[in-house]
C-alpha positions in Angstrom: 212.8 -76.8 119.0 212.6 -73.7 121.1 209.7 -72.0 122.8 209.5 -68.9 124.9 207.5 -67.5 127.8 207.5 -63.8 128.5 207.0 -62.4 132.0 206.6 -58.7 132.9 207.0 -56.8 136.1 207.4 -53.3 137.4 210.1 -52.6 140.0 211.8 -49.8 141.9 215.4 -49.7 143.1 218.6 -47.7 143.5 221.7 -48.9 141.8 224.7 -47.9 144.0 228.1 -47.4 142.5 226.9 -46.7 139.0 228.0 -43.7 136.9 224.7 -41.8 136.9 223.9 -39.7 139.9 220.2 -40.1 139.2 220.3 -43.8 139.4 222.7 -44.1 142.4 221.0 -41.5 144.6 217.3 -41.7 143.7 214.7 -44.5 144.0 213.4 -45.0 140.5 211.5 -47.7 138.6 211.5 -49.6 135.4 209.3 -51.9 133.4 211.0 -55.3 133.0 210.5 -58.2 130.7 211.9 -61.6 131.4 212.1 -63.9 128.4 212.4 -67.5 129.3 213.5 -69.7 126.4 213.1 -73.5 126.7 214.7 -75.9 124.3 214.3 -79.6 123.7 215.5 -82.1 121.1 212.1 -83.8 121.0 208.6 -83.2 122.2 207.1 -84.8 125.2 204.0 -87.1 125.2 201.8 -84.0 125.1 203.6 -82.9 122.0 205.2 -79.9 123.8 208.7 -78.8 124.6 207.6 -77.9 128.1 204.1 -77.6 129.7 203.8 -73.9 130.7 201.4 -75.0 133.5 204.4 -76.3 135.4 205.8 -72.7 135.4 202.7 -71.1 136.9 203.2 -72.4 140.4 206.9 -71.7 140.6 208.8 -69.4 138.3 205.8 -67.1 137.7 205.3 -66.7 141.5 209.0 -65.7 141.9 208.8 -63.2 139.1 205.5 -61.9 140.4 207.2 -61.2 143.8 209.3 -58.5 142.1 206.2 -56.8 140.7 205.6 -53.4 142.3 208.2 -54.1 144.9 211.3 -52.2 145.9 214.6 -54.1 145.7 217.7 -53.2 147.6 221.2 -54.6 148.0 221.6 -56.2 151.4 224.9 -54.3 151.7 223.3 -50.9 151.3 223.0 -48.4 154.0 221.1 -50.0 157.0 218.9 -46.9 157.5 217.8 -47.0 153.9 217.0 -50.7 154.1 215.0 -50.2 157.3 213.0 -47.4 155.6 212.3 -49.5 152.6 211.0 -52.3 154.9 209.0 -49.8 156.9 207.3 -47.9 154.1 206.8 -50.7 151.5 204.8 -53.8 152.0 206.6 -55.4 149.0 210.4 -55.4 149.2 213.1 -57.8 148.2 216.6 -57.9 149.7 219.2 -59.1 147.2 222.8 -60.3 147.7 223.8 -58.1 144.7 223.1 -54.5 143.6 219.7 -54.5 141.9 220.7 -53.6 138.4 219.0 -55.1 135.3 222.0 -57.3 134.8 221.9 -58.7 138.3 218.1 -59.2 138.1 218.8 -61.2 135.0 221.5 -63.3 136.8 219.4 -63.9 139.9 216.2 -64.8 138.1 218.2 -67.1 135.7 219.7 -68.9 138.8 216.3 -69.3 140.4 214.6 -70.4 137.2 217.3 -72.9 136.4 217.1 -74.3 140.0 213.4 -74.7 139.7 213.6 -76.4 136.3 216.3 -78.7 137.6 214.0 -79.8 140.5 210.8 -80.1 138.5 209.6 -83.7 138.3 209.1 -84.6 134.7 206.5 -87.3 134.2 205.3 -86.9 130.6 208.3 -87.9 128.6 210.0 -84.5 128.8 
């Protein structure tokens, strides 16, 4: 059985080294949706694949940290990075260029790490 949880966030970035001049030279934003799909061969003692309450204090907090933040690649121009930090209270430095594909990769890695470390105590 599979279930899904949908998360949404708004984020701004510049995607360096892409083909579009607009995207690689201008700060711009997007509305993102993260679809987390969980699968189990059997239901737990609460008759659930996974208790979404376990997600609220971990994965949701990480995804919320991206909301209305500016993301930048930690290898970007140091002056640009400093300006982002100076003029935005919400910023995230990433080890990869902040493209939608890399957001997906980073969030998947974090979500998988959190799920792997979650203590299951209800027959999950």
